[in-house]
N, C-alpha and C positions, 0 to 999 in steps of 0.2 A: 026025483027030477030037480028038486032044489039043490041037492048035493052036487049034481052034475053042473048046474049053473055056477056054483061057487068054485068048482075046480076048473072050469073052462078057461078063465084067464091064465091060470098057472100052466095049463097044458099048452095054450097058445104061445106063451112066453118061451116055453121049452122048445117048441117047434120053430118059431120065427126068430128067436134070438136066444141069448145066454147059452150058446153051446159051449162045451168045455172040452179042451184037448189036453192030453198029457204028453210031455216030452221029457227025454232023459239024455244026458250027455256028460262028457268029461271036460275038464278045462282044456281049451285049445280046439275043441270041436266047434263046428258052425251049425246052427239050427235056424229053421225058418219059422217065423211067427206070422200067422195069417188071421185076418178078420173074417170069421165064418158067420154068415147070416147078417152082416152089417154092410149095407150097400154104400154108404157115404161116410167113412170114418173121419173123425175130426181130431182125435188124440189117442195116445197110448198112455197107460198108467201101469205102475208096478207096485206090488205089495210083497216085500221080501219075507221069506220064510224065517230067516234068522237075522233080524235087523241088528241085534246087539253085536253080532260078529263084525259088522262094518260101522259100528257107532251110529246107527240110524234109529229113528223112532218107528213104532209100529204104524201100520196103515198104508194107504195108497199114496203115491206121489207121481205126478205127471213126468213122463220121460221123453215124449215127443209130441209135437203139435203139427197139424197139417199146414198151418199158416206160418210156421217158423222152422228153419232148418236146425235150430239148436237142439242138442241132445243133452239129456240129464248127465251130470258130471260122472256118475258111476259107470255109465256106458259110453262115455266119450271115446271116439276112435274105434269102437267095436260094434256099434249098431248103425245100420244103414238101410235105406229103402230100396226095394227091388223093382219098383214101378214109379210112375209119375206122382202117385199119391203116397199114402202110408198104409195101404191095404195089406201089403206083404213086406215083411222086414227080415233082415238077416242079422244074426247076433253071434259074435265070437265069444264063446263061453269062457268064463273066468270063475275062480272060487268066490262064493258068496252071491252068485246070480240066482240061486234057487228062490222061487217065489211064483206068484201068479201075475200074469200079464193080462191087462184088460184093454180091449179095443172098443172105444166108445163111438157111437154114431150120432148124427144130428137129432135123431128121435130118442136119444138117451138109451137106445138099445145097445147091448154090448156082447162081446164074445170073450171067453176066458181061455187062457193057455197056461196050464200048470207045468212049470219047469223044475226038474230036479237035477242038480249038478252033483255028480258022484264025488263024494268026499266032504260035501257040506253037511254039517250036523250042528246040533244045539251047543255042544261043547267045543266049537271051533276055536275058541281062544286058547284052549289047552293044546289042541293039535297044532295051531300056528306057532305057539311058543316052543314046541319041540322041534319045529322045522326051521329055526333060525331067528325067531323074533327076540330071542334072548340076547343076540349080539348088540342091537341098539341099546338095550338096557345096560349091558356091560360097558359099552362105549360112553354112555351118559355118566355112569358111575366113575369111570376113569377121568373123564373131563372134569367132573366135580372135584375129585381128589387133586388133580393138577391145579385147578383154580384155587383151592384152599392152600395148597403148598406155596403157590406163587404169591398169594396175599400174605402168608406168614413170613416168607423171606423178605418181601418188600417192607413189611412192618418192622422186622428185626433190623434191617439196614437203616431205616429212618430213625429207630430208637437209638442205635449206636451213634449215628451222626449227631443227634440232638443232645446226647449225654457227654460225649467226648469233646473237650474244648479243641478248637483248631490249633494245630501246631505251627509255630513260627519258624521259619527256616533260618538257621544260623548263618551269620555273615561269612562270606568266603574270605579266608585268610591265606596269606602267602605261606606256602609250605616251607620256605627257607627260614630258619630261626634268625631272629634279629640279634645282632650283636649289641652288647652293652655299650653305652656311650663312653664309659671310662676306658674300655678296651680299645674303642675306636680312636679315642684321643691319644692313648699311648702309642698305638700303631702309627697314627699320623705324626706324633711327635718324633718318633724314631726316623720316620721317612724324611721329615724336615731337617733333622739334625745331622743326617749322614753327609749331605754336601758341605755343611759348615765345618764338621770335623775334618773332612778330607782336605778342604782348603786350608784349614788351620795347620794341619801337618805340613802341607806344602810350604806355607808361609814360614813356619818354624824352621824347616830345613834350609829355606833360603836365607833366613836371618843367621842361622848357624854358619853357613858358608861365608856370609858377609863378614861375620865376626872373625872367622879364621883367616880370611884373606886380609882383613884390615889390621891384624896384629903384627904382621911382618912389614915393616916400613924401613926402607934404606936410611941410613944415617945422614946421608948428604942430600936427601930428598927435601924438597921445599915443602913447606906446610901448605896443605890443600884443604880448603874449606868447602865443604859440600852442603848445599841447602836442599833439604828434602821437602818437597811440597806435597 
């Protein structure tokens, strides 16, 4: 009799609350989460089966409150209520959703729904890396190499500018060679002497003619004195 009294609270809790439902689906499927045995639910909580795959800690975390429309970030845009309260929910499955969903009531009674998403497993990091998570790593490595090369080229340019003295531009000179002053003086002397020589020849010829004409004088001619001014 005493044993029955000890087990009675446990049996009542199983009948009145704490029911457990199991669901299974693939990413992209929609499943319904229901509060079974909880008349006035106040919140939903979730304990992920593989928290390390999503960078989460172990244990429960609230995902939806009856007093607030905000949804936990992991389920944002994928979890919605199907009634005025939060007694029935619809979830669009995604990788990493595997876990246990708890519907808590005002009397701290709760129902549990165990969800298994096909493809989720403890070594999900390895499976994710084989499906393309290596691309971001390669991209990060390439960006790092590019950054190092850019810094190296900038440092080399700065070093060359600091070591090489600035070059002064040579003055612009006339392409035409300058003539020596002596040669210019000779040329100018010839140019200046040509008119004088020319006029001297003319004067000499005129004087010669004057001399030739003045040598023949008639005998009876009177003496003529000419004054040259």
